[in-house]
N, C-alpha and C positions, 0 to 999 in steps of 0.2 A: 432595364434589360437584365436578365438573369444569366449569371456565368456558372458554368460547370467547372469548378476549380479543382476537382478531385480526380477526374479521369483524363487520360492523355492518349493521343494518337501516336503511332510510331513515326510518322513523318516529322523530320526535324523542323520544317517550316511551320507546321501546325503547332508544334510545341513552343516554338519561338514566339509566335503571335499570342498564344495563350498566356505565356509568362508575362508578356507586356501588359495584357489585359489584367492579370492579377496585380501587377505593380501599380497600374493606374487606379484600380479599384481600392487597393490598400491606402494609397496616398490620399485619395479623395475622402475616404472614410476618416483617416487620421486627422486631416485638416479640419473636417467637420467637428471633430471632438476635441481639437487642441485647446479651444478656449474653455472647456469644461473640466479643468484640472482640479478645482476645489469641489469635491463631491459633497452633497448634503449628507448628513449623518442621521442615523436612526438607532435608538437604543431598544433592544428587545430582551425581555426577561425570559429566561429559560429555566427548565427544571432538570437537575442533574441526577443520574442514577449511576453509582459507581460501586467501589468495594464496600463502602459503608452501608449500602443498600442491599448487598448480597452478591454482587459480581465477584467471581473468583479472580478475574483479571480485567484491567481497565482498558485493554485494547480491543475494540469492537471492529471486526473486519467487514461484517455484513449484517444487515437487518432484514429479516423476512417476516411479513405478516401473513399467517396461514389462513386457510379457508374458515377456521373457527374464530379468527380474530386475535389469536395469540401472537406474541412477538418471539421470534427465534433469533438468537445472536450467535454468530460464529466468532469466537474469540481465540486468543493465544493460549487459553487454558480450557479448551473444550467448548461444548455447546450449552447454551443457557436458554431456558424458557421464561418469558416475562409476561405476567398477566396484568400489568399496569400497576401492581402494588409490590409484589415480591418476585424473586428469581428462584428458579429451580435449576440446579446444575446436573447435567447428564454426564455421568462418568463413563469412561471407556471400559469395555470388557475385553481384556487382553487375550483374545483367542481368535481363531479363524483369520489369522494374518494381520490382526490389528496390533499396532505397536505404539510405543510411547510418542513417536514422532507424529502420530495421527491426532494428538490433542491440539496441535497447531492448526486449527481449522480456519478456512479461508472464505468459503461460500456455502450456502445451504439452499436447497430447492425442494419444494413440496411436489411430489408426483401425484398423490391423491391423499385424502384425509388420513392422517396418522402415519403416512409413509414419506420419508425424506431421503434425499441424497446430500452428501456433504463432501466437499473437496478439502483435502488437507495438503500438507507439504509433500506427502508421499503417496497420494492416491485418492481413490473415490470410495466412500463408505455409504452404506445405507443404514437407516434407522427406522425401527418401528417404535413410535412413541408410546404405544400402549404398554409394551413390556420393557421399554428403554433398552433395547438390545441393538448393538451395532454389528454390522456384517461387512466384510471386505468385498468390494465389487471388482476393483482393479488396483494392483499395487505396483509401484515403481518408486524406489527410494529417491527422495530429493527431486522429484519430477515436477512439482508445482503445477498440476494439471488445471486446466480452465474448465469449470463446470458452468455451462451457459444458463442464464437465469430464467429461461422460458421453457415450458413443455409444449409440445404439440400433441393434443390428445393426452395419452399417457406415455408418450415417448420423450425421453430426455436426451440431451446431447452433451458431450464433453470432448476435450482435446488434450492429448499428451504431446509434449514437445518431442520432436523426432520420431513420433509414433503415429501421429495422425488423429483423425476425426472418428468419433464413435457415437453410436446411438444405443440407448438402453430401452428395450421395448419388451414388456411382459417378462422382466427379469433376465432377458437375453441380451448379451453384448453383441452389437453388430458393427464390425469395422466398415467404415464408409470411405469411398474413394471419390474425391472431387475432381471433376474434369473441366478444364478451362478451354472452351472451344476457340477462343481468340488467341490461344497460345501465349497468353500473358498470365504468368503464375505468380503467386506470392513468393517473396524471397525465402530461401531455405531456412533462415533463422526466424521466420514469422511465427509469433506466438500470440494467440488471441488473448484479449483482455476481457471482453464481454460481448454480448449479442443483444439484438432486439428484433421483434417481429412487427412488421409494418401492417397497416390495415388491409393492404392488398396482398398479404401472405408472402411477402419477401422476407427471408430470414437473413439478417445482416450480421456478419461476424467481424468485429473490429479488433485491430491490432495497432501497434504504434505506426506501422508503415502505410496503413490504408485499411480497406475493408473488403470482405468477400460477400457477394450478393448471391443468395441461393433460393431457387424455387423448390420447395419440398412437397412431395406427395406423402403427407403425414399419416394417411390411413394405412398404407402399406409401404413402409420405408424401403427404398431401393438402396443397394450397396454402391451403385454408381450414380452420382448426382452431378448434373450440369451446374457449373458455377461461373461467376464472373469476378475477376480480380480488378479492384479499383485502387490504384496507388494514390497516395496523398503527398502533396508538396510539403506539408507541415505535419508534425506528430499529432496523433489522436489524443484528445483531452476530455472525452466524456460524451455520453449520449443519453437522451431522455425522451419521454413521450408526453405531449401535452394532454389536457383533459379531453380534447376533441379528437385525439388519436394521431395527431401529426408527430412525426419523428424529427428531432433536432440533434445534430451532432456538432462537436467542436473539434476543429483541427487548428493547431497553433492558437492564434488569437481571434480566429474567425468562427462565427456561429452559422451553421447551415441548416436548411430545411429540406427534407427528403421529398421529392416531387413524384407525381404519378408517372413521369417519364423514366423513373428509375435512376435518378442521380440527385445529388445535393446541390442546392442553390444557395448562394451566400445571402444572408439576411442582415448581418451585423458584424462589426469588428471592434474589439476592445483596443484602445490605444496603449494600454499598459499590458505588456506580455506577462506570462507566467501563471495565468489563471486556468483552472479547469472547471468544466461544467458540472454542477451538482444535480440540479433538477429544475423542472418547471412546475410551479405550484398550481393550486386549483384556480387561482386568479390570473393565470397566464404569465406570471412573473418568473424570470429566469434568475437562478442563484448561482454564483460563481465563487470559487475558493482559490486563494493563492497559497500553495504549500510552503513557499519560501518565506513569505511575510505573515502568514496566517490571517490575511485580510479576507473578509467576506463582502461581496458586493451583490446588489440585486438590481436587475434591469426591468423596469416597468414602462413599456413603450419607449419613449426617448429619454426617460429619466433613469439615471443610475444613482443608487444610494449606497453609501458605505454603512455596513451593518456592524454594530457593536453588541456583543452578547453579555448579559449579566445573569448571575444566579443569586438566589436569596440564601444567605447564611445567617439564620436567626433573624435579627432585626436589621442586619447590614446587607447591602448589595455589593457583590464582588464581581469585578470584571473578569471575563473568561476569554482566553485566546486559544481555543482548542485546535488541534491538528486533525482536520476532518478527513476520514477515510471513505466513508460511505454515507448515504442519506436515502430516506424514503418518506412517503406521505401516507397517512392512514385515511380511512373513509371520512373522518371528521375534518380533514384538512390540516391536522397537526403534522408538523415536520419533525422528523427524527434524524439525529446525526449520530453516526458511530465514529468514535475518535481513537486516537492513539495516545492513551494516558489519562483521558478524562471520562472514559466510560460512555454511557448512553445519554444523549441530550435530547430534550423535547422542547419545541417551541409551539405554543398553542396560539394561533392568530386570533381566536375568539376571546382570549383572556384579555383583561384590562392591562394595558401597558403603561407604566408610569415613567415619566421622564424626571430627571433630577438636575438640580443646580447646587453646587457645593459652595454656598456663600456663608456658611456658618450656622450657629444656633438660631433658629427662626423663632421669633416671639410674636410677630403680628404681620398679617397680610391684608392688603386691600387693593382695589382696582380703581383706575381712573376712567374718565369718559372715553378715552381713546382705546381702551382695552388692555393697556399695559398693567403689569402687576408690580406693586410696591411692597417691599419686604423690609421689616425692621428686625434687626438682630440683637443679640446680646454682645455688646462691645465689639461688633464688627461693622458698624455703620448702617446706613440706609442704602437699599439697592432698588434699581428699576430693572425689571425683567420683561423680555418679550413674552407674549402669551404662550408660545411653544417652547420657551426656555432656551431658544437658540442664542440669545444674547443676554448678558448680565452686566449692568453698568453700575458701579458704585458712585453714590453722590459724593462730591468733593468734601474733604475734611473741613474746608472753610465754611461750608453750609451746614453740614451735620457732622460733628466730631466722630471719628471712627470708634472711639471708646465709649460712645453713648450707649446707655441701656434703654432701648426703645420699648415703650410700653403701650403705645397706641398710635394708629394711623387712621385718617378719615378724610375723604373728599366730600365737601358739602354740595348742595344743589347749584352753587355758583362756581363750582370747580376749585374752591379754595382748599388748600392742603393744611390739615391739622396734624401736627406732630407732637406727641407726648413722650417725654423722657422722665427719668426719675428726678430730674433737676428743674424742668420747666415745660410750659406749653408754648409752642410757636405756631402761628398761623401765617401762611404766605399765599399770595395770589399767583396767577398763571405766569407772571413775569418774575417770580421769586422775590417780590417785594414783601417785606415783613409787615403784616397788618396788626399783629398782636403778639406780645411776649409776656408770659405770666410765670414768675418763678414759684417753685415749691420747695419747702423744707420738709422732706418726707423720705422715708426709706422706700416706700412702695407707692406707686401711682397706677391708676388704670381707668379707662373709659368704661363706665358701668351702664350708661343708658344714653341713647340718642333718639329724640323725637323730632317733630316737624320744625320746632323752633330752637330747641335747647340741647346742649351736651352736658352730661353730668360726669364729673371726674372724682373718683374716690382716692383719698390719701390715708395716712395712718389714723388721723383723728377728725378729718373734716370731709365733707362732700361739697364740691364746688359746682356752680352752675354757670354756664356760658351761653350766650346767644349766638346762633349762626344764621338767623333768619335774614337780617339786613346786613349790618356790619358786625364783625366779630367783636364781642366785648364781654367783660366779666360782669355777672349779675349779682351773685351773692354766694356766701358759704354758710354752712351749718355744721356745728360740732356733731360728730357721730362716731360710732365704732367703725372699724374698717369694713367697708361694704364689699361684699363678694359678688352680688348681682343686684339688678334693679329692673323695674318694669313700670312703665307709665300706662295707666288705665283709668278712663273717665276722670281726667284731670287730677288723679291721685298718683303719687310716686310711691311705689312699693319697693322696699329695699330688703336685701338679705345681708346679714352681718356675720362676723366670726362669733 
């Protein structure tokens, strides 16, 4: 059964029963999720663009991808154009009412190719990107106006606190009056945060206390517009649109879907409060961000995954914990994050994502018949890893000393484990019973060749041959220079030496 949790009737009885319904729904959802407190983790490699790459300031308030495919960034130090490689900074021209406060830009909107509107801390500006000229549209110091992110035709909309709702149509500012037929109006302190246009041409304006639902005649905007106010029980936490055009909004810890009947229906509830909705990606997965903890989670069906972001710094991977302000998706499905302090971040789902396990300096890797990974390290012991690196177990020191310098690992056809260190060769069966121990007096040892019946091990001055066909045993050794590589071909052993 779908609940309309965001709209209320005036009757006290109806409100009472609705609140009980909300409570029951929340409790049932939380109980369903209570056992899923340990979320699976996923590491995602991102690319970072910040001051070192040309940004004048690392706080990105909004990201707009224009009709030409270029990225526009509204920052605390003006407007930036990004072509995927380098940034271009658009400087303010201080005339026509444009002041220094206008460099604190908040949002940007493309009206048509090469023409943009920008909201700043003190008003609304226009920009012609061909001549890089800013002009003042409406000025009011410290007004923090809301520029809505959609146009209808070539008509843009914005809202000034205590001054109301405006349309900009063919360079003319049109004051608009919202009429609420049901006599339920937004609170006087209502200040919009954003808006979205539904597939059935409802224009939804969201604020902390709820949302306004407007039907617009966008070919010939009227100054008087019928609107419906929908108060919310919980604060607004974000809105997004899926690839198939459905609108989803978050209030409190609940995610809602906008229905054809003109209201939001609850679809999911997060057990942990504090998250805001970022976006719905091209695969229908929802991304959430917690501003207090900087945690990112992703919901895919019934599975919620905790996301860790990494960036590449030379040959090292560095953990990133950005404070995400805004996000968007490009046509290729790449996700872009605007942050407070970390600039612009890009996650490319199509790129190869590497997972890591910090077990030390890795010298040798092999796999067993069960699919587990065995890793020999330099003086940090022997490790057994799960194929997805979700688990790492160090083999006890009593079996393989931690300070061993492991030079070779091999599982033969009988699943016997061959372990080569700089001190000895040890072969064990599946029960860890030692079948063969062979000491070496050498600075360097390595497995140089394995064929159907034999294993060849090179040391400083000898090459040793062992049988792994039936029972592990030593066959012979031959003096030789230190072998770097070997190949068995037509019953001949070819070796490369120093």
